[in-house]
KETI-647946 format. One line per 3 residues: number of its first residue (from 0); their letters; for each residue x, y, z negated of C-alpha. Coordinates in Angstrom, 2 decimals. Last residue first. Layout:
% residues N
NUM	A	X Y Z ~ ...
***
This chain:
% residues 500
499	XXX	39.95 107.18 -85.82 ~ 38.83 110.24 -83.85 ~ 39.59 112.54 -86.71
496	XXX	43.39 111.82 -86.20 ~ 44.12 114.41 -83.63 ~ 42.29 117.25 -85.28
493	XXX	40.14 118.76 -82.52 ~ 37.15 120.31 -84.40 ~ 38.27 123.93 -83.89
490	XXX	38.36 123.45 -80.11 ~ 40.03 126.42 -78.55 ~ 39.11 127.21 -74.97
487	XXX	38.23 130.74 -75.67 ~ 39.63 132.18 -78.85 ~ 41.70 131.08 -81.79
484	XXX	45.21 129.86 -82.49 ~ 46.50 131.06 -85.87 ~ 48.95 134.00 -85.73
481	XXX	47.02 136.77 -87.17 ~ 44.58 134.93 -89.62 ~ 47.12 132.14 -90.42
478	XXX	50.01 134.57 -90.95 ~ 47.69 136.90 -92.96 ~ 46.77 134.11 -95.32
475	XXX	50.45 133.17 -95.67 ~ 51.45 136.71 -96.43 ~ 48.58 137.06 -98.88
472	XXX	49.76 133.78 -100.66 ~ 53.26 135.23 -100.79 ~ 52.07 138.56 -102.22
469	XXX	50.02 136.59 -104.76 ~ 52.73 134.32 -106.08 ~ 55.59 136.97 -106.59
466	XXX	53.74 139.75 -108.52 ~ 51.75 137.01 -110.32 ~ 55.04 135.50 -111.65
463	XXX	55.26 131.69 -111.65 ~ 52.89 128.92 -112.64 ~ 51.19 128.57 -109.31
460	XXX	54.52 129.27 -107.47 ~ 56.39 126.56 -109.24 ~ 53.46 124.10 -108.88
457	XXX	53.11 124.73 -105.14 ~ 56.82 124.44 -104.58 ~ 57.44 121.34 -106.70
454	XXX	61.18 121.11 -106.06 ~ 62.48 117.45 -105.81 ~ 65.22 118.28 -103.34
451	XXX	63.14 116.80 -100.52 ~ 60.50 119.41 -101.66 ~ 62.90 122.21 -100.99
448	XXX	63.86 120.79 -97.68 ~ 60.19 120.46 -96.88 ~ 59.67 124.11 -97.72
445	XXX	62.42 125.21 -95.33 ~ 61.25 122.81 -92.57 ~ 57.72 124.33 -92.83
442	XXX	59.17 127.69 -92.49 ~ 61.37 126.75 -89.53 ~ 58.35 125.25 -87.78
439	XXX	56.42 128.49 -88.20 ~ 59.37 130.58 -86.88 ~ 59.86 128.18 -84.03
436	XXX	56.02 128.28 -83.15 ~ 56.11 132.10 -83.34 ~ 59.13 132.54 -81.26
433	XXX	57.89 130.01 -78.62 ~ 54.67 131.87 -78.40 ~ 56.62 135.13 -77.82
430	XXX	58.58 133.58 -75.03 ~ 55.41 132.30 -73.07 ~ 54.80 128.58 -73.03
427	XXX	55.60 125.70 -70.68 ~ 56.84 127.86 -67.92 ~ 58.75 129.86 -70.34
424	XXX	60.67 126.83 -71.37 ~ 61.46 125.76 -67.76 ~ 62.66 129.32 -66.89
421	XXX	65.05 129.28 -69.89 ~ 66.41 125.87 -68.80 ~ 67.00 126.79 -65.22
418	XXX	70.78 126.61 -65.44 ~ 70.21 123.27 -67.31 ~ 68.43 121.61 -64.41
415	XXX	68.31 118.00 -65.38 ~ 66.53 116.10 -62.39 ~ 66.58 112.65 -63.94
412	XXX	66.98 111.18 -67.37 ~ 63.49 112.03 -68.59 ~ 62.14 110.77 -65.27
409	XXX	62.63 107.14 -66.41 ~ 60.76 107.68 -69.65 ~ 58.03 109.49 -67.80
406	XXX	57.68 106.56 -65.47 ~ 57.64 104.13 -68.42 ~ 54.78 106.17 -70.04
403	XXX	52.81 106.41 -66.70 ~ 52.91 102.56 -66.23 ~ 51.98 102.01 -69.86
400	XXX	48.77 104.05 -69.32 ~ 46.90 105.36 -72.37 ~ 49.43 108.11 -73.07
397	XXX	50.07 110.09 -76.36 ~ 51.78 107.41 -78.41 ~ 53.66 105.50 -75.59
394	XXX	56.29 108.13 -74.90 ~ 56.38 108.70 -78.69 ~ 57.88 105.27 -79.26
391	XXX	61.30 106.55 -78.00 ~ 61.19 109.35 -80.55 ~ 60.94 106.88 -83.42
388	XXX	64.06 105.08 -82.42 ~ 65.81 108.41 -81.64 ~ 64.77 110.04 -84.88
385	XXX	65.88 107.02 -86.85 ~ 69.35 107.37 -85.40 ~ 69.34 111.16 -86.19
382	XXX	68.37 110.40 -89.98 ~ 71.02 107.72 -90.05 ~ 73.67 110.12 -88.76
379	XXX	72.37 112.86 -91.09 ~ 72.99 110.46 -94.05 ~ 76.29 109.11 -92.86
376	XXX	78.11 112.41 -93.54 ~ 77.71 112.12 -97.34 ~ 75.83 109.02 -98.44
373	XXX	76.05 105.26 -98.25 ~ 79.56 105.41 -96.87 ~ 80.67 103.37 -93.88
370	XXX	83.65 101.00 -94.62 ~ 83.54 99.60 -91.04 ~ 83.66 95.99 -92.41
367	XXX	81.27 96.81 -95.27 ~ 78.83 98.50 -92.90 ~ 79.05 95.53 -90.53
364	XXX	78.67 93.05 -93.28 ~ 75.51 94.83 -94.51 ~ 74.15 95.01 -90.90
361	XXX	74.63 91.21 -90.46 ~ 72.94 90.50 -93.86 ~ 69.95 92.69 -92.72
358	XXX	69.49 90.85 -89.50 ~ 66.07 89.26 -90.27 ~ 64.60 92.34 -91.98
355	XXX	65.88 94.68 -89.31 ~ 64.59 92.27 -86.59 ~ 61.00 92.39 -88.19
352	XXX	61.01 96.22 -88.44 ~ 62.17 96.82 -84.85 ~ 59.76 94.18 -83.59
349	XXX	56.82 95.71 -85.58 ~ 57.78 99.13 -84.30 ~ 57.81 97.97 -80.66
346	XXX	54.65 95.84 -81.11 ~ 52.71 98.76 -82.43 ~ 53.65 101.04 -79.58
343	XXX	53.39 98.35 -76.92 ~ 50.10 97.19 -78.09 ~ 48.80 100.86 -78.21
340	XXX	50.22 101.41 -74.76 ~ 48.43 98.36 -73.53 ~ 45.16 99.97 -74.52
337	XXX	42.53 99.78 -77.25 ~ 43.27 102.87 -79.43 ~ 44.97 103.87 -82.71
334	XXX	43.74 100.92 -84.67 ~ 45.26 98.78 -81.91 ~ 48.81 100.00 -82.78
331	XXX	48.16 99.45 -86.57 ~ 46.98 95.88 -85.61 ~ 50.29 95.28 -83.61
328	XXX	52.05 96.67 -86.63 ~ 50.46 94.25 -88.99 ~ 51.34 91.35 -86.75
325	XXX	54.96 92.25 -86.61 ~ 55.11 92.68 -90.43 ~ 53.52 89.28 -90.85
322	XXX	56.28 87.78 -88.60 ~ 58.92 89.50 -90.74 ~ 57.23 88.47 -94.07
319	XXX	57.06 84.88 -92.89 ~ 60.71 84.90 -91.77 ~ 62.17 86.50 -94.91
316	XXX	62.17 83.79 -97.70 ~ 62.66 80.73 -95.40 ~ 65.27 82.68 -93.37
313	XXX	67.10 83.36 -96.67 ~ 67.07 79.71 -97.71 ~ 68.50 78.27 -94.52
310	XXX	67.61 77.91 -90.87 ~ 66.11 74.32 -90.61 ~ 64.80 73.49 -93.91
307	XXX	64.29 77.09 -95.17 ~ 62.49 77.93 -91.86 ~ 60.21 75.06 -92.11
304	XXX	59.29 75.88 -95.69 ~ 58.72 79.58 -94.92 ~ 56.52 78.69 -91.96
301	XXX	54.38 76.35 -94.17 ~ 54.09 79.18 -96.81 ~ 52.95 81.67 -94.13
298	XXX	50.53 79.13 -92.62 ~ 48.97 78.47 -95.96 ~ 48.77 82.07 -96.71
295	XXX	51.31 83.83 -98.97 ~ 52.68 86.03 -96.10 ~ 49.42 86.66 -94.43
292	XXX	47.67 87.72 -97.67 ~ 50.68 90.01 -98.40 ~ 50.55 91.69 -94.95
289	XXX	46.73 92.16 -94.53 ~ 45.08 93.59 -97.70 ~ 47.78 95.01 -99.72
286	XXX	50.38 95.81 -97.03 ~ 47.63 97.09 -94.59 ~ 46.24 99.40 -97.22
283	XXX	49.57 100.74 -98.22 ~ 50.54 101.56 -94.72 ~ 47.22 103.37 -94.15
280	XXX	47.72 105.25 -97.41 ~ 51.30 106.39 -96.50 ~ 50.43 107.83 -93.18
277	XXX	54.08 108.44 -92.62 ~ 56.64 108.27 -95.57 ~ 56.82 104.50 -95.95
274	XXX	56.76 104.19 -92.22 ~ 59.74 106.35 -91.92 ~ 61.53 104.36 -94.62
271	XXX	61.14 101.22 -92.53 ~ 62.38 102.95 -89.46 ~ 65.48 104.07 -91.32
268	XXX	67.09 107.31 -92.72 ~ 63.73 109.07 -93.16 ~ 64.00 112.97 -93.19
265	XXX	61.39 113.29 -90.46 ~ 58.86 111.37 -92.67 ~ 58.45 114.36 -95.04
262	XXX	56.36 112.51 -97.68 ~ 52.98 112.24 -95.94 ~ 49.76 110.67 -97.23
259	XXX	49.78 111.59 -100.97 ~ 46.88 110.16 -102.86 ~ 44.05 112.57 -103.54
256	XXX	44.30 114.48 -106.91 ~ 40.90 115.90 -108.10 ~ 41.04 119.04 -110.39
253	XXX	38.36 120.93 -108.13 ~ 40.90 123.24 -106.63 ~ 43.04 120.22 -106.06
250	XXX	40.36 118.66 -104.00 ~ 40.57 121.71 -101.67 ~ 44.31 121.43 -101.57
247	XXX	44.32 117.67 -100.90 ~ 41.86 118.16 -98.07 ~ 43.75 121.14 -96.54
244	XXX	47.10 119.40 -97.11 ~ 45.82 116.32 -95.34 ~ 44.79 118.31 -92.34
241	XXX	48.19 120.00 -92.21 ~ 49.92 116.53 -92.44 ~ 47.93 115.45 -89.41
238	XXX	48.39 118.52 -87.22 ~ 51.92 119.32 -88.27 ~ 53.08 115.70 -87.87
235	XXX	51.30 115.34 -84.50 ~ 52.72 118.75 -83.21 ~ 56.24 117.61 -84.27
232	XXX	55.93 114.33 -82.45 ~ 54.38 115.98 -79.47 ~ 57.21 118.54 -79.46
229	XXX	59.74 115.71 -79.13 ~ 57.81 114.32 -76.15 ~ 57.61 117.95 -74.61
226	XXX	61.32 118.38 -75.02 ~ 62.06 115.15 -73.35 ~ 59.80 115.95 -70.45
223	XXX	61.27 119.50 -70.05 ~ 64.77 118.20 -69.92 ~ 63.85 115.61 -67.35
220	XXX	62.35 118.14 -65.03 ~ 58.57 118.01 -64.60 ~ 56.93 115.90 -61.71
217	XXX	54.33 114.26 -64.18 ~ 52.27 117.31 -64.45 ~ 48.82 117.18 -66.09
214	XXX	49.31 114.74 -68.87 ~ 52.79 116.08 -69.61 ~ 51.43 119.54 -70.00
211	XXX	49.36 118.34 -72.96 ~ 52.47 118.56 -75.00 ~ 53.07 122.24 -74.12
208	XXX	49.53 123.27 -74.36 ~ 49.24 121.73 -77.92 ~ 52.31 123.55 -79.40
205	XXX	50.28 126.51 -80.65 ~ 47.74 124.14 -82.11 ~ 50.33 122.51 -84.13
202	XXX	52.27 125.54 -85.44 ~ 49.84 128.33 -86.32 ~ 46.60 126.54 -86.77
199	XXX	47.67 123.17 -88.18 ~ 50.68 124.06 -90.20 ~ 49.21 127.30 -91.49
196	XXX	45.87 125.75 -92.29 ~ 47.68 123.14 -94.47 ~ 49.61 125.85 -96.17
193	XXX	46.41 127.51 -97.06 ~ 45.10 124.53 -98.61 ~ 48.24 123.84 -100.47
190	XXX	48.13 127.47 -101.91 ~ 44.44 126.96 -102.91 ~ 45.32 123.73 -104.75
187	XXX	48.16 125.37 -106.66 ~ 45.80 128.12 -107.59 ~ 43.17 125.78 -108.87
184	XXX	45.75 123.50 -110.62 ~ 47.20 126.57 -112.43 ~ 43.83 127.99 -113.39
181	XXX	42.33 124.80 -114.77 ~ 38.61 124.61 -114.70 ~ 37.24 121.47 -116.57
178	XXX	37.07 118.29 -114.46 ~ 34.13 115.79 -114.15 ~ 34.51 112.03 -114.92
175	XXX	32.82 110.68 -111.79 ~ 35.15 111.71 -108.93 ~ 38.50 111.13 -110.84
172	XXX	37.36 107.71 -111.91 ~ 36.47 106.60 -108.32 ~ 39.76 107.88 -106.81
169	XXX	43.02 105.85 -107.45 ~ 41.50 102.78 -109.00 ~ 38.84 102.47 -106.21
166	XXX	41.53 102.68 -103.63 ~ 42.03 105.68 -101.37 ~ 42.42 106.03 -97.59
163	XXX	43.54 109.57 -96.95 ~ 41.48 110.17 -94.97 ~ 40.91 112.04 -91.72
160	XXX	37.27 113.16 -91.47 ~ 35.80 111.73 -94.77 ~ 38.58 112.91 -97.00
157	XXX	37.12 116.24 -98.08 ~ 33.51 114.71 -97.96 ~ 33.67 111.84 -100.49
154	XXX	31.75 109.27 -98.33 ~ 33.10 105.93 -99.75 ~ 33.58 106.97 -103.39
151	XXX	30.36 109.08 -103.43 ~ 28.27 106.06 -102.13 ~ 29.86 103.71 -104.77
148	XXX	28.80 106.43 -107.31 ~ 25.32 106.44 -105.94 ~ 25.13 102.60 -106.09
145	XXX	25.39 102.79 -109.96 ~ 26.38 99.54 -111.50 ~ 29.94 99.50 -110.17
142	XXX	31.62 96.17 -109.76 ~ 34.85 96.04 -111.71 ~ 38.30 96.46 -110.02
139	XXX	41.51 94.44 -109.96 ~ 39.53 91.19 -110.44 ~ 40.84 89.85 -107.08
136	XXX	37.25 89.72 -105.65 ~ 36.64 93.16 -107.07 ~ 39.80 94.38 -105.36
133	XXX	38.77 92.68 -102.15 ~ 35.43 94.50 -102.08 ~ 37.03 97.71 -102.92
130	XXX	39.60 97.34 -100.04 ~ 36.83 96.62 -97.54 ~ 34.90 99.69 -98.61
127	XXX	37.93 101.92 -98.44 ~ 38.81 100.54 -95.07 ~ 35.36 101.21 -93.78
124	XXX	35.49 104.88 -95.20 ~ 38.66 105.51 -93.17 ~ 37.76 103.54 -90.12
121	XXX	34.49 105.41 -89.44 ~ 35.82 109.08 -90.02 ~ 32.79 110.59 -88.38
118	XXX	30.32 108.09 -87.11 ~ 30.38 106.80 -83.54 ~ 27.01 106.65 -81.75
115	XXX	27.05 103.73 -79.36 ~ 26.64 103.98 -75.60 ~ 26.67 100.21 -74.92
112	XXX	28.84 99.09 -71.92 ~ 27.17 96.07 -70.36 ~ 29.32 92.93 -70.40
109	XXX	30.34 90.92 -67.35 ~ 28.98 93.61 -65.06 ~ 27.08 92.48 -61.89
106	XXX	26.33 95.55 -59.79 ~ 29.46 97.44 -60.64 ~ 31.38 94.25 -60.36
103	XXX	32.87 91.91 -62.96 ~ 36.10 90.14 -63.94 ~ 38.87 92.74 -64.35
100	XXX	37.03 96.10 -64.28 ~ 34.03 94.56 -66.13 ~ 36.36 93.13 -68.78
97	XXX	38.14 96.37 -69.37 ~ 34.99 98.45 -69.45 ~ 33.58 96.08 -72.04
94	XXX	36.63 96.14 -74.21 ~ 36.76 100.03 -74.04 ~ 32.96 100.35 -74.93
91	XXX	33.10 97.55 -77.69 ~ 36.09 98.93 -79.50 ~ 35.04 101.57 -81.94
88	XXX	31.44 100.61 -82.70 ~ 32.04 96.89 -82.55 ~ 35.19 96.97 -84.47
85	XXX	33.68 99.18 -87.10 ~ 30.62 96.85 -87.45 ~ 32.86 93.85 -87.72
82	XXX	34.93 95.45 -90.50 ~ 32.05 95.54 -92.95 ~ 30.03 92.65 -91.65
79	XXX	32.99 90.27 -91.27 ~ 34.32 91.60 -94.65 ~ 31.03 90.63 -96.36
76	XXX	31.09 87.21 -94.80 ~ 34.73 86.55 -95.82 ~ 33.92 87.81 -99.33
73	XXX	30.93 85.50 -99.50 ~ 33.01 82.47 -98.37 ~ 35.80 83.37 -101.02
70	XXX	33.07 83.71 -103.69 ~ 31.45 80.37 -103.04 ~ 31.20 79.43 -106.60
67	XXX	31.25 81.39 -109.85 ~ 29.12 84.38 -108.66 ~ 28.64 87.45 -110.75
64	XXX	31.49 89.63 -109.73 ~ 31.37 88.83 -106.09 ~ 27.45 89.33 -106.01
61	XXX	27.99 92.74 -107.71 ~ 30.61 93.75 -105.15 ~ 28.40 92.68 -102.30
58	XXX	25.51 94.70 -103.51 ~ 27.49 97.91 -103.81 ~ 29.51 97.40 -100.70
55	XXX	26.50 96.39 -98.48 ~ 24.25 99.13 -99.75 ~ 27.10 101.79 -99.35
52	XXX	27.77 100.47 -95.78 ~ 24.20 100.96 -94.83 ~ 24.09 104.54 -96.35
49	XXX	27.50 105.37 -94.82 ~ 26.34 104.22 -91.40 ~ 23.12 106.25 -91.49
46	XXX	24.81 109.38 -92.77 ~ 27.46 109.17 -90.13 ~ 25.07 108.35 -87.38
43	XXX	22.84 111.23 -88.17 ~ 25.46 113.78 -87.45 ~ 28.29 115.59 -89.13
40	XXX	25.71 117.95 -90.93 ~ 24.38 114.74 -92.62 ~ 27.82 113.76 -93.79
37	XXX	28.51 117.02 -95.14 ~ 25.09 117.25 -97.03 ~ 25.63 113.73 -98.40
34	XXX	29.10 114.75 -99.69 ~ 27.91 117.94 -101.21 ~ 25.03 116.10 -102.89
31	XXX	27.56 113.51 -104.30 ~ 30.04 116.14 -105.30 ~ 27.47 118.07 -107.16
28	XXX	26.30 114.73 -108.84 ~ 29.96 114.21 -109.97 ~ 29.63 117.47 -111.87
25	XXX	26.94 116.06 -114.05 ~ 28.99 115.27 -117.16 ~ 30.80 118.66 -117.02
22	XXX	27.65 120.76 -116.85 ~ 27.31 122.41 -113.39 ~ 28.63 125.89 -113.19
19	XXX	32.11 124.64 -112.08 ~ 30.86 122.43 -109.32 ~ 28.38 124.92 -107.97
16	XXX	31.03 127.46 -107.44 ~ 33.44 124.98 -105.83 ~ 30.71 123.57 -103.55
13	XXX	29.46 127.11 -102.53 ~ 33.03 128.07 -101.54 ~ 33.57 124.87 -99.62
10	XXX	30.32 125.34 -97.64 ~ 31.34 128.90 -96.86 ~ 34.77 127.61 -95.65
7	XXX	33.21 124.70 -93.91 ~ 30.73 127.03 -91.96 ~ 33.85 129.27 -90.91
4	XXX	35.27 126.18 -89.17 ~ 38.73 124.60 -89.76 ~ 37.27 121.79 -91.88
1	XX	35.25 120.84 -88.97 ~ 31.48 120.17 -89.38
***
């Protein structure tokens, strides 16, 4: 069930009504029933996998808390089962197809491709399960007695499709304590939900044909290719952040606060800051459960000691973190897909991040030597520089073939026909559609600028005058209904990040 569908809207209204008429101490049960129903409607594979993972997570957490010996070995076994199932379901078909193409034949395949049923939001609830087990092992969370509450934490339906990835400390207490009706929070959540639909349906889906044109026509002029790649980055942001706003807005109507997953990444002044603003919960998960363990592992400590001996104290401190960062971004790339482009995408960002950490003293000396200010005119320059670095990676984000990506990159600097720029734009999308997309993007930019200046737009409107708030909400609703992308050929389930 897509959160864009009429079925989900009816489902959501029913959940909100049932939640607030249920006694306060039993409201978590309403969320549990709704989550089970949503998972069941999403397919038998989702409910089956969630049930099995809930049993593993609940029983494993109790064992980790009770045992005094062998806890590390038990944790390794639990994580192998937990993450191994995800790896098998997601990557076996692609890996088997690659091995057969390289080393097998059609009659004698090296590894048969299994047609495995993929649950909705597999990696999101798998990461939550793994994080909870590690937190119990570390003593940061207590093992839950009630398996139903563990199941609700893993399968909470608003975040099932696309996340965000929550920790037990962030989410479990909110789900089980029950929330009284708060008019301001309810209205603020409804506003955020409408805003998410606006981003997704008015802007992101309107840009979809222009970005998909690159997959169909590689002989485009260089200007059109560059424009389509830039539009892909904008579409991806509108699509994913819009989905997050819908999920967070719906939860806000129930008094539940999901963790922030986007913080206006296109205002970032460095690649490191960009990744602290983009898919925040995924980055936090990898930092907590992959980056830090790698850095303080025996291999990391040994590498630091070697680097300190031969390269100096700073290298001994920074090199393990830099290499761990490179490994993490390679994993993030492979999380997106099993392809050489995913390796290039993750490796590119990992290399940029690692080099920036290692060469930080050089950058500081250069800034002092050139007497560059930390703010003022340098801020937009740093933002533009970050855009260029991130934009380069987009050539590999939407393609599976590295050869095609490099070809498009080369063609971006060829065949520039500025006199025909208007014709090129209208060939990609009619003029009226460009106008609507531009107006929608400008509206999002205006709100993001206000938020960047620490203005709580939803909160201000929710607490503001009724004669201002409701006309604006009605205007936003009409914009979604009138300018949203509907009709033949439109797939309302096609959030870009649902596949992960």
